[in-house]
TORLUMVEX-751516 format. One record per residue (C-alpha): x, y, z; residue number from 1. Coordinates in steps of 0.1 Angstrom, whole numbers, always signed. Example, Ala and Ser with C-alpha at 12.3 -4.5 7.8 and 13.67 -1.06 7.14 Angstrom:
BEGIN
PT    c1    c2    c3 resi
PT  +123   -45   +78    1
PT  +137   -11   +71    2
This chain:
BEGIN
PT    c1    c2    c3 resi
PT   -65  +635  -570    1
PT   -52  +644  -535    2
PT   -62  +615  -512    3
PT   -52  +617  -476    4
PT   -50  +588  -452    5
PT   -55  +598  -415    6
PT   -44  +576  -386    7
PT   -73  +572  -362    8
PT   -58  +548  -337    9
PT   -26  +530  -330   10
PT   -21  +502  -305   11
PT    +8  +479  -297   12
PT    -2  +443  -290   13
PT   +14  +409  -283   14
PT   +26  +392  -315   15
PT    +2  +366  -329   16
PT    +6  +345  -360   17
PT   -31  +346  -370   18
PT   -38  +383  -363   19
PT   -33  +392  -400   20
PT   -65  +372  -407   21
PT   -85  +396  -385   22
PT   -69  +426  -402   23
PT   -77  +411  -436   24
PT  -113  +405  -426   25
PT  -117  +441  -413   26
PT  -102  +455  -445   27
PT  -125  +435  -467   28
PT  -156  +442  -446   29
PT  -152  +479  -439   30
PT  -134  +493  -470   31
PT  -167  +509  -482   32
PT  -169  +528  -449   33
PT  -136  +545  -457   34
PT  -117  +525  -431   35
PT   -84  +507  -435   36
PT   -64  +486  -411   37
PT   -27  +479  -409   38
PT    -5  +455  -390   39
PT   +33  +456  -387   40
PT   +60  +441  -365   41
PT   +72  +465  -338   42
PT  +106  +478  -347   43
PT  +118  +478  -311   44
PT  +103  +445  -298   45
PT  +100  +414  -319   46
PT   +73  +400  -296   47
PT   +50  +429  -303   48
PT   +29  +441  -333   49
PT   +15  +475  -341   50
PT   -21  +476  -352   51
PT   -34  +508  -369   52
PT   -67  +521  -380   53
PT   -69  +546  -408   54
PT   -96  +567  -424   55
PT   -92  +570  -461   56
């Protein structure tokens, strides 16, 4: 099975300790709509995070 994941949007935002809760809620709520959300620390700025939306 050849499943592709497409990045729909990427945004860099201010780092927040609770933002992962929002990403988790989005993933749980919208997984049946073929959407997935990711959050990572910015490699260049420790005060920023990168939020991505994917279509699966």
